C-alpha positions in Angstrom: 4.3 18.6 -6.2 2.8 17.6 -2.9 4.0 16.2 0.5 4.0 12.4 0.8 1.2 12.4 3.3 -1.0 14.4 1.0 -0.2 12.1 -1.9 -1.0 9.0 0.3 -4.5 10.3 1.0 -5.2 11.4 -2.6 -4.0 8.1 -4.0 -6.0 6.0 -1.5 -9.2 7.8 -2.5 -8.4 7.7 -6.3 -7.5 4.0 -6.2 -9.9 2.6 -3.6 -12.6 5.2 -2.9 -11.5 5.3 0.8 -11.0 8.5 2.7 -8.0 8.1 4.9 -7.5 9.9 8.2 -4.5 9.4 10.5 -1.5 7.6 8.9 1.7 6.3 10.3 5.0 5.7 8.4 5.6 2.0 8.5 8.9 1.8 6.6 10.9 3.0 3.6 12.0 0.5 1.1 14.4 0.5 -1.8 14.2 -1.7 -4.9 16.9 -1.9 -7.5 15.8 -3.6 -10.7 19.0 -3.8 -12.7 17.5 -5.5 -15.7 15.2 -2.5 -16.3 17.8 0.1 -15.0 15.3 1.2 -12.3 15.8 2.4 -8.8 12.7 2.9 -6.6 12.4 4.3 -3.1 9.0 4.0 -1.5 7.6 5.4 1.7 5.0 2.9 3.0 2.3 4.1 5.3 -0.3 2.2 7.4 -3.7 3.2 8.8 -6.7 1.9 10.5 -8.5 5.3 10.2 -10.5 5.3 7.0 -14.1 5.9 5.9 -16.1 4.5 3.0 -16.5 1.2 1.3 -13.6 0.1 -0.8 -14.2 0.1 -4.5 -12.0 -0.8 -7.5 -11.6 2.7 -9.0 -8.9 1.8 -11.6 -9.8 -1.5 -13.2 -7.4 -0.8 -16.0 -4.5 -0.8 -13.5 -5.7 -3.4 -10.9 -7.6 -6.6 -11.3 -8.9 -6.5 -7.7 -8.1 -6.0 -4.1 -9.2 -7.2 -0.7 -8.5 -7.7 2.9 -6.3 -10.7 3.7 -4.8 -12.4 6.8 -1.0 -12.7 7.0 -1.2 -16.4 6.0 -3.7 -15.8 3.2 -1.9 -13.2 1.1 -2.4 -13.5 -2.6 0.6 -14.4 -4.7 2.7 -13.1 -6.2 3.2 -10.0 -4.0 5.2 -7.0 -5.3 8.6 -6.4 -3.7 7.1 -3.4 -1.9 4.2 -5.4 -0.5 6.7 -8.1 0.7 8.7 -5.4 2.5 5.7 -3.9 4.1 4.5 -7.3 5.4 7.9 -7.9 6.9 7.6 -4.7 8.9 4.1 -5.3 10.2 3.7 -6.6 13.7 1.6 -9.7 14.4 -1.1 -7.5 16.1 -1.8 -5.9 12.7 -3.2 -9.2 11.5 -5.8 -9.8 14.2 
């Protein structure tokens, strides 16, 4: 068991190789997937304070990742990614 902010930093390093500094809570989202009888609540954080070069650390889980402009996002986006983008201000994409 660990606090969400600790988990965010650990997961970011495990999945991307990036060491994350300051983080801010962007939003909380809720997804109900009735067909699978699943109910997910996710805390979504944002940062511009990180160190290192991003690397694909879990190729068995992800096919790739990258930096994208708001009008250049890959498709399909997960429900959580769509919710996060909806909460980002225009200045986040400059």
